[in-house]
C-alpha positions as CSV (number, residue, x, y, z in Angstrom):
1,M,15.3,-14.5,26.3
2,K,18.8,-15.8,26.4
3,N,21.8,-14.1,24.8
4,D,21.4,-14.2,21.0
5,K,25.1,-14.6,20.4
6,T,25.2,-18.0,18.7
7,D,27.5,-19.6,16.2
8,Y,25.9,-18.3,13.0
9,P,28.5,-17.3,10.5
10,E,27.7,-13.7,9.5
11,G,27.4,-14.3,5.7
12,E,25.5,-17.6,6.0
13,R,22.0,-17.6,4.7
14,L,19.6,-18.7,7.4
15,E,16.3,-20.6,6.8
16,G,13.5,-19.1,8.9
17,T,11.0,-16.3,9.0
18,A,11.3,-13.0,10.7
19,P,9.2,-9.8,10.5
20,E,9.6,-7.8,7.3
21,R,11.0,-4.3,7.4
22,R,7.6,-2.7,7.1
23,A,6.3,-4.6,10.2
24,I,9.2,-3.3,12.2
25,I,8.7,0.3,11.0
26,D,4.9,0.0,11.7
27,L,5.6,-1.3,15.2
28,L,7.9,1.6,16.0
29,E,5.5,4.2,14.5
30,D,2.6,2.7,16.5
31,H,4.6,2.5,19.7
32,G,5.8,6.1,19.5
33,R,9.2,5.6,21.2
34,P,12.4,3.6,20.6
35,L,12.3,-0.1,21.6
36,Q,15.0,-2.5,22.7
37,R,15.5,-5.5,20.5
38,R,14.0,-7.9,23.1
39,E,10.8,-5.7,23.1
40,I,10.7,-5.9,19.3
41,V,11.1,-9.7,19.5
42,E,8.2,-10.0,22.1
43,R,5.8,-7.6,20.4
44,L,6.3,-9.2,16.9
45,G,6.2,-12.7,18.3
46,V,9.6,-13.9,17.1
47,A,9.9,-17.3,18.7
48,S,12.8,-19.4,17.4
49,E,16.5,-18.7,17.9
50,V,17.1,-18.7,14.1
51,D,14.3,-16.2,13.6
52,R,15.8,-14.0,16.3
53,E,19.1,-14.1,14.5
54,I,17.4,-13.2,11.2
55,L,15.7,-10.2,13.0
56,R,19.0,-9.1,14.5
57,R,20.5,-9.1,11.0
58,R,17.5,-7.3,9.6
59,L,17.8,-4.6,12.2
60,Q,21.5,-4.1,11.4
61,A,20.7,-3.8,7.7
62,M,17.9,-1.2,8.5
63,L,20.5,0.8,10.6
64,R,22.9,0.6,7.7
65,D,20.3,1.7,5.2
66,G,19.2,4.6,7.4
67,Q,15.7,3.2,8.1
68,L,16.4,3.0,11.8
69,V,18.6,4.8,14.4
70,K,20.0,3.3,17.6
71,N,20.2,5.4,20.7
72,R,22.8,5.3,23.5
73,R,20.7,2.8,25.4
74,G,20.7,0.4,22.4
75,A,17.0,1.0,21.5
76,Y,15.9,1.2,17.9
77,G,13.8,4.1,16.7
78,L,12.8,5.9,13.5
79,P,15.1,8.6,12.2
80,A,12.3,11.0,11.4
81,R,11.2,10.9,15.0
82,A,14.7,11.6,16.2
83,R,14.9,14.7,14.0
84,D,11.3,15.9,14.4
85,P,11.6,19.7,15.1
86,Q,8.3,19.8,17.1
87,E,9.6,17.0,19.4
88,Q,12.9,19.0,19.9
89,N,11.0,22.2,20.6
90,K,9.1,20.7,23.5
91,H,12.3,20.2,25.4
92,Q,13.9,23.6,24.7
93,R,13.7,26.5,27.2
94,R,11.8,29.5,26.3
95,P,13.4,32.9,27.0
96,R,12.0,34.8,30.0
97,G,10.3,38.1,29.6
98,D,8.1,37.3,26.6
């Protein structure tokens, strides 16, 4: 996949199709870990350059709306998974002597 930075004005409406928000959330739930944008593109079968731009914008909107979080490596995940107390407890040390 080549660099998605193309000359699409940010406010311009693009004609194309990209996965709906629900499909992106379902993918991340099923996969169980954050995914890079290129992985989301591949797994959801986004083919054209215009559709990849629409997906990029949709991911940005989902970040803005709190439906997704982005980690330090640039991967997209679900906010509930990032704050899941059981996940966090797996990585905490238990005190010795108990």
